[in-house]
C-alpha positions in Angstrom: -46.0 -39.2 -104.3 -49.0 -40.1 -106.1 -49.5 -43.6 -104.6 -48.4 -43.3 -101.0 -50.5 -40.2 -100.5 -53.5 -41.8 -102.0 -52.9 -44.9 -99.9 -52.4 -43.1 -96.7 -54.9 -40.3 -96.7 -56.9 -40.8 -99.9 -58.4 -37.4 -99.6 -56.8 -35.6 -102.5 -59.7 -33.4 -103.1 -57.8 -30.4 -104.3 -58.8 -27.1 -102.6 -57.7 -24.0 -104.4 -56.1 -21.2 -102.3 -56.6 -18.3 -104.8 -55.9 -14.7 -104.3 -58.9 -12.5 -103.4 -59.9 -8.9 -104.1 -58.7 -6.5 -101.5 -59.6 -3.1 -100.0 -63.3 -4.1 -100.2 -66.0 -2.1 -98.4 -66.0 -4.6 -95.6 -62.4 -3.7 -94.8 -61.2 -7.4 -94.7 -58.9 -7.2 -97.8 -55.9 -5.1 -98.7 -55.2 -4.2 -102.3 -54.8 -1.8 -105.1 -55.3 -2.3 -108.9 -51.9 -4.1 -109.3 -51.9 -6.7 -106.5 -54.0 -8.7 -104.1 -53.0 -9.7 -100.7 -54.7 -12.4 -98.7 -54.0 -15.1 -96.1 -55.1 -16.7 -92.9 -54.1 -17.5 -89.3 -55.1 -20.8 -87.8 -54.7 -23.1 -84.8 -54.7 -26.9 -85.4 -54.7 -29.8 -82.9 -54.7 -33.6 -83.3 -55.4 -35.9 -80.4 -55.1 -39.7 -80.3 -54.4 -42.6 -77.9 -51.1 -43.2 -76.4 -49.7 -46.6 -77.4 -48.5 -47.3 -73.8 -51.8 -46.7 -72.0 -55.4 -45.7 -72.5 -54.8 -42.0 -71.9 -55.3 -39.3 -74.6 -52.1 -38.2 -76.4 -51.6 -34.8 -78.2 -50.3 -36.0 -81.6 -50.0 -32.5 -83.1 -50.6 -28.9 -82.0 -49.5 -25.9 -83.9 -50.3 -22.3 -85.0 -49.8 -21.3 -88.6 -50.0 -18.1 -90.6 -50.1 -17.9 -94.4 -49.6 -14.8 -96.7 -50.5 -14.9 -100.4 -49.5 -12.2 -102.9 -51.2 -12.2 -106.4 -49.7 -9.6 -108.7 -52.0 -8.7 -111.6 -49.4 -6.8 -113.6 -50.6 -6.0 -117.2 -51.8 -8.2 -120.1 -48.3 -9.7 -120.5 -47.5 -10.9 -117.0 -48.8 -12.0 -113.6 -47.1 -13.3 -110.5 -48.1 -15.3 -107.4 -46.3 -16.2 -104.1 -47.3 -17.8 -100.9 -45.3 -17.8 -97.6 -46.2 -20.0 -94.6 -45.1 -19.8 -91.0 -45.7 -22.7 -88.6 -44.7 -23.3 -85.0 -45.8 -25.9 -82.5 -45.5 -29.6 -81.8 -45.8 -32.7 -84.1 -44.8 -36.3 -84.0 -43.0 -35.8 -80.7 -40.8 -33.0 -82.0 -40.9 -29.2 -81.7 -41.5 -27.5 -85.1 -40.6 -24.0 -86.1 -40.9 -23.6 -89.9 -40.8 -20.9 -92.5 -41.2 -21.9 -96.1 -42.1 -20.4 -99.5 -44.7 -22.7 -100.8 -45.1 -21.2 -104.2 -43.5 -18.3 -106.1 -43.8 -18.0 -109.9 -44.4 -15.6 -112.8 -46.5 -16.2 -115.9 -46.1 -14.4 -119.2 -48.8 -14.3 -122.0 -47.9 -14.1 -125.6 -51.1 -14.5 -127.6 -51.9 -18.2 -127.7 -48.7 -19.0 -125.8 -48.4 -19.0 -122.0 -45.1 -19.5 -120.1 -44.9 -20.0 -116.3 -41.6 -20.4 -114.3 -40.8 -20.7 -110.6 -41.8 -22.8 -107.6 -45.2 -24.3 -108.5 -47.8 -26.8 -107.5 -49.3 -28.5 -110.6 -52.0 -31.2 -110.6 -52.6 -33.4 -113.7 -55.6 -35.6 -114.2 -59.3 -35.3 -113.8 -60.2 -38.0 -111.3 -61.1 -37.1 -107.7 -59.3 -38.7 -104.8 -57.0 -41.0 -106.8 -55.1 -39.7 -109.8 -52.8 -42.2 -111.7 -51.4 -39.4 -113.9 -50.8 -36.9 -111.1 -47.1 -37.4 -110.6 -45.7 -34.0 -111.3 -45.8 -32.4 -107.9 -44.2 -34.2 -104.8 -46.3 -34.6 -101.7 -45.9 -35.0 -98.0 -48.5 -37.5 -96.5 -47.2 -36.9 -93.0 -48.6 -33.3 -92.9 -51.3 -33.0 -90.3 -53.9 -30.6 -91.7 -57.6 -30.8 -92.4 -56.9 -29.5 -95.9 -55.6 -32.3 -98.3 -54.1 -29.7 -100.6 -51.5 -28.9 -97.8 -49.7 -32.1 -98.6 -48.4 -30.7 -101.9 -44.8 -29.5 -102.0 -43.9 -26.8 -104.5 -41.0 -27.4 -106.8 -39.2 -25.3 -109.5 -40.8 -26.0 -112.9 -41.1 -24.4 -116.3 -44.7 -24.8 -117.5 -45.7 -23.9 -121.1 -49.1 -24.0 -122.8 -50.1 -23.4 -126.4 -53.8 -22.9 -127.0 -54.4 -24.4 -130.4 -58.1 -23.5 -130.2 -60.4 -22.3 -127.4 -60.9 -25.9 -126.3 -57.7 -27.7 -127.4 -54.3 -27.0 -125.9 -50.8 -28.5 -125.8 -48.9 -28.4 -122.5 -45.3 -29.1 -121.6 -43.5 -29.1 -118.2 -39.7 -29.3 -117.5 -38.5 -30.1 -114.0 -34.8 -29.5 -113.9 -34.1 -30.4 -110.3 -35.5 -33.5 -108.6 -37.5 -33.1 -105.4 -39.0 -36.3 -103.8 -42.2 -36.9 -102.0 -41.8 -37.5 -98.3 -41.7 -41.2 -97.3 -43.8 -41.9 -94.2 -40.8 -43.3 -92.3 -41.4 -41.4 -89.2 -45.0 -42.7 -88.9 -43.7 -46.1 -88.0 -41.3 -47.5 -85.4 -38.4 -49.6 -86.4 -35.9 -51.9 -84.4 -32.8 -50.1 -83.0 -30.6 -52.0 -85.5 -32.3 -50.4 -88.5 -31.5 -46.8 -89.6 -32.3 -44.7 -92.7 -29.7 -42.7 -94.6 -30.2 -39.5 -96.4 -31.7 -40.0 -99.9 -29.7 -40.7 -103.0 -31.0 -38.2 -105.5 -29.9 -37.5 -109.1 -27.4 -34.6 -109.6 -28.7 -31.3 -110.7 -27.8 -31.7 -114.4 -29.9 -31.1 -117.4 -29.8 -34.7 -118.5 -31.3 -35.8 -115.1 -34.3 -33.4 -115.5 -37.9 -34.6 -115.9 -40.3 -33.6 -118.6 -44.0 -34.1 -119.4 -46.4 -33.3 -122.3 -50.1 -33.3 -122.5 -52.7 -32.7 -125.2 -55.8 -31.5 -123.4 -59.4 -31.0 -124.6 -61.7 -29.0 -122.4 -65.3 -28.4 -123.4 -68.3 -27.2 -121.5 -69.8 -30.7 -120.9 -66.8 -33.0 -121.5 -63.0 -33.1 -121.5 -60.1 -35.4 -121.9 -56.3 -35.6 -122.3 -53.5 -37.9 -123.2 -50.1 -37.4 -121.5 -46.5 -38.6 -121.4 -44.0 -38.3 -118.5 -40.3 -39.1 -118.6 -38.3 -38.5 -115.4 -37.7 -39.5 -111.8 -40.7 -40.9 -110.0 -41.6 -38.5 -107.1 -42.0 -41.4 -104.7 -38.5 -42.9 -104.2 -37.9 -46.5 -103.4 -35.8 -48.0 -100.6 -32.5 -49.5 -101.4 -30.1 -51.5 -99.2 -27.1 -49.5 -97.8 -24.5 -50.9 -95.5 -25.1 -53.9 -93.2 -22.9 -55.6 -90.7 -23.1 -58.9 -88.8 -21.7 -59.1 -85.3 -22.1 -61.3 -82.2 -24.8 -58.9 -81.0 -26.8 -59.2 -84.2 -27.0 -57.2 -87.4 -26.9 -53.5 -88.1 -28.7 -52.5 -91.3 -28.9 -49.2 -93.2 -31.6 -48.4 -95.7 -31.2 -45.8 -98.4 -34.0 -43.9 -100.1 -33.2 -43.9 -103.9 -34.8 -42.2 -106.9 -35.5 -44.2 -110.1 -36.5 -43.0 -113.5 -39.7 -44.0 -115.4 -41.9 -43.4 -118.3 -45.7 -43.0 -117.8 -48.4 -42.9 -120.5 -51.7 -41.4 -119.2 -55.3 -40.9 -120.3 -58.2 -39.1 -118.6 -61.8 -38.3 -119.5 -64.8 -36.6 -117.9 -68.3 -35.8 -119.0 -71.7 -35.1 -117.6 -75.2 -36.5 -118.3 -78.1 -34.9 -116.4 -77.2 -34.6 -112.7 -74.4 -37.3 -113.0 -70.8 -36.8 -113.7 -68.5 -39.5 -115.1 -64.7 -39.5 -114.8 -62.1 -42.0 -115.8 -58.3 -42.1 -115.7 -55.6 -44.6 -116.4 -51.8 -44.7 -116.5 -49.2 -47.2 -117.7 -45.9 -47.0 -115.7 -42.7 -48.3 -117.3 -39.7 -48.0 -115.1 -36.1 -47.8 -116.4 -33.5 -50.0 -114.8 -33.3 -53.6 -113.7 -36.6 -53.8 -111.8 -36.4 -57.6 -111.6 -33.1 -57.4 -109.6 -33.3 -54.0 -107.9 -35.8 -54.0 -105.0 -36.2 -50.3 -104.9 -37.5 -50.2 -108.5 -41.1 -51.4 -108.9 -42.5 -53.6 -111.6 -44.3 -52.0 -114.6 -48.0 -51.6 -113.8 -51.3 -50.2 -115.0 -53.5 -48.1 -112.7 -57.0 -47.1 -113.5 -60.0 -45.4 -111.9 -63.5 -44.8 -112.9 -65.9 -42.7 -110.8 -69.5 -41.4 -110.8 -70.6 -38.2 -109.1 -74.2 -37.3 -108.3 -75.8 -34.1 -107.0 -79.1 -34.2 -105.2 -79.9 -30.7 -104.0 -77.3 -29.8 -101.3 -76.1 -33.4 -101.2 -73.2 -34.7 -103.3 -71.6 -38.1 -103.6 -68.6 -39.5 -105.4 -68.0 -43.2 -105.8 -64.9 -44.6 -107.4 -63.6 -48.0 -108.4 -59.7 -48.2 -108.3 -57.6 -50.9 -109.7 -53.9 -51.8 -110.1 -52.5 -54.5 -112.3 -48.8 -55.4 -111.7 -47.1 -56.6 -114.9 -44.4 -59.3 -114.8 -45.5 -60.1 -111.2 -43.7 -62.8 -109.3 -44.3 -64.2 -105.9 -41.6 -63.6 -103.3 -39.7 -66.6 -101.8 -38.7 -66.6 -98.2 -34.9 -67.3 -98.0 -33.1 -69.1 -95.2 -29.8 -67.2 -95.1 -29.5 -64.0 -93.0 -28.5 -61.8 -96.0 -31.3 -63.1 -98.1 -33.8 -62.3 -95.3 -32.6 -58.6 -95.3 -33.2 -58.4 -99.1 -36.5 -60.2 -98.7 -37.8 -57.8 -96.1 -36.6 -54.8 -98.2 -38.5 -56.1 -101.2 -41.7 -56.6 -99.2 -41.5 -53.0 -97.8 -41.0 -51.6 -101.3 -43.9 -53.6 -102.6 -46.0 -52.3 -99.7 -45.4 -48.6 -100.5 -45.8 -49.1 -104.2 -49.0 -51.3 -103.9 -47.4 -54.2 -105.6 -47.7 -57.0 -103.0 -50.5 -58.5 -105.2 -50.8 -59.0 -108.9 -54.3 -57.3 -108.8 -55.5 -54.7 -106.3 -59.1 -53.6 -106.1 -60.5 -50.7 -104.0 -63.6 -48.6 -103.7 -63.6 -44.9 -102.7 -66.7 -43.1 -101.4 -67.0 -39.4 -100.6 -70.5 -38.1 -99.6 -70.8 -34.4 -98.6 -73.7 -32.2 -97.5 -74.2 -28.4 -97.2 -76.7 -27.1 -94.7 -77.8 -23.9 -92.9 -77.5 -21.7 -96.0 -74.2 -23.4 -97.0 -72.5 -22.3 -93.7 -72.4 -25.9 -92.4 -70.5 -28.5 -94.5 -70.1 -32.2 -93.6 -68.1 -34.7 -95.6 -66.8 -38.2 -95.3 -63.8 -39.7 -97.1 -63.6 -43.5 -97.0 -61.8 -46.3 -98.8 -61.9 -50.0 -98.6 -59.2 -52.2 -100.2 -60.8 -55.5 -101.2 -57.4 -57.1 -101.7 -55.7 -56.2 -98.4 -58.9 -55.7 -96.3 -57.6 -52.2 -95.2 -60.1 -49.5 -94.2 -59.7 -45.7 -94.0 -62.4 -43.3 -92.9 -61.9 -39.6 -92.5 -64.8 -37.4 -91.4 -64.9 -33.6 -91.2 -67.6 -31.0 -90.4 -67.0 -27.3 -90.8 -69.0 -24.2 -89.9 -68.5 -20.7 -91.2 -69.0 -18.3 -88.2 -68.7 -15.3 -90.6 -67.2 -14.5 -94.0 -63.7 -14.7 -92.4 -63.9 -17.0 -89.4 -64.5 -20.8 -89.5 -64.1 -23.8 -87.3 -63.9 -27.5 -88.3 -63.5 -30.8 -86.5 -63.3 -34.4 -87.5 -61.9 -37.9 -86.9 -59.5 -40.1 -88.9 -59.6 -43.8 -88.6 -57.2 -46.4 -90.2 -57.4 -50.1 -89.9 -55.3 -52.8 -91.5 -54.3 -56.4 -90.8 -50.8 -57.2 -89.6 -48.0 -56.2 -91.9 -50.2 -53.9 -94.0 -49.5 -50.2 -94.4 -52.5 -49.0 -92.3 -51.4 -51.4 -89.5 -48.0 -49.6 -89.5 -49.5 -46.1 -89.2 -52.9 -46.5 -87.4 -51.6 -45.7 -83.9 -50.2 -42.4 -85.0 -52.8 -41.3 -87.6 -56.0 -42.3 -85.8 -57.7 -39.6 -83.7 -59.7 -36.4 -83.4 -58.7 -33.1 -84.9 -59.9 -29.5 -84.6 -59.1 -26.3 -86.5 -59.9 -22.7 -85.9 -59.2 -20.2 -88.7 -59.5 -16.6 -89.5 -58.9 -15.4 -93.1 -58.3 -12.0 -94.6 
């Protein structure tokens, strides 16, 4: 859900959760020569303001444990799996979840690598906003200090051929569609509006998605060109059944997947203490996008960013733009049925960032390491010049030891009426704290 996640949280600074060596002298790992076992236990709480009064409201509170297994195997094969267990309270509901986040094996045949299983794959080189990163679905409603926790593993076959040490050709096949989570539960809707289960493509080979990339990675520069053909991970909202009565109107909305092509390009290099990254994508949807509200118009997204290191201080600044092709202004109808379709089209334009022909945003992320790198403070912020929306997410973390850490922060969203941030600010705004012990 490349767009909605970037629009909601805009903190897609990927954090790797890699396996670590075990049975070390410190006794905080468990391993032998063939596998590595690691994980964590944490408690997380989010607190905000109750909409009905000025009292504090516990938005989310849960305990979670994760267990990761990294099998080294031999020179021909490796394996990785991660299981998570979570129990607590979130968005007014009790939660008790067990899920396998990733589980895959990888074989190596000389210059050819083949990986299959439940995977999380990120494409693109830009930080924070990645127009080409549409392989792995995401869940923007996840309440976690770690942006990487939004990613949802899906079954994929991932192959790479290393033409040279720097140049490789990659291909991905996704046989079964898995959508990103729409932020429906983050907003309140009138009682006469309901959402049906999603309409997803059948699990047939012809409905699978595939992507290719030619990637160049050198010591001081890199770049790639990519092509995607498949179902967009962020579904649209279609109109289901509706019925007029003397008491009003009952409307059902239906999340529906649509297919698209996407041509992508990314580039990165360094000069001195500066880093430069750029990325762009041209989205071409299949289907009658001019008549179907759930299918967005073709568009071009692009981002260019600079990164600067000054001692222990780092700052990333990005300019983000979206150009909607074949853009047309919506017209307000006067008949009741037309009003339903009009509202549906506006909602789809909102979540796909196509309310305006041109959108311009700036993303800034400063961070600072202190106290021998044990204390880390960072700030994620974005301002949308087009819609006047603002998002600021601050976090400060402190490593009490090699295995114990604590972090706290504050999330703030602001948007004018009928904007996305206006819909979610009462739920997403607030303080959070996390206590974690890793092994």
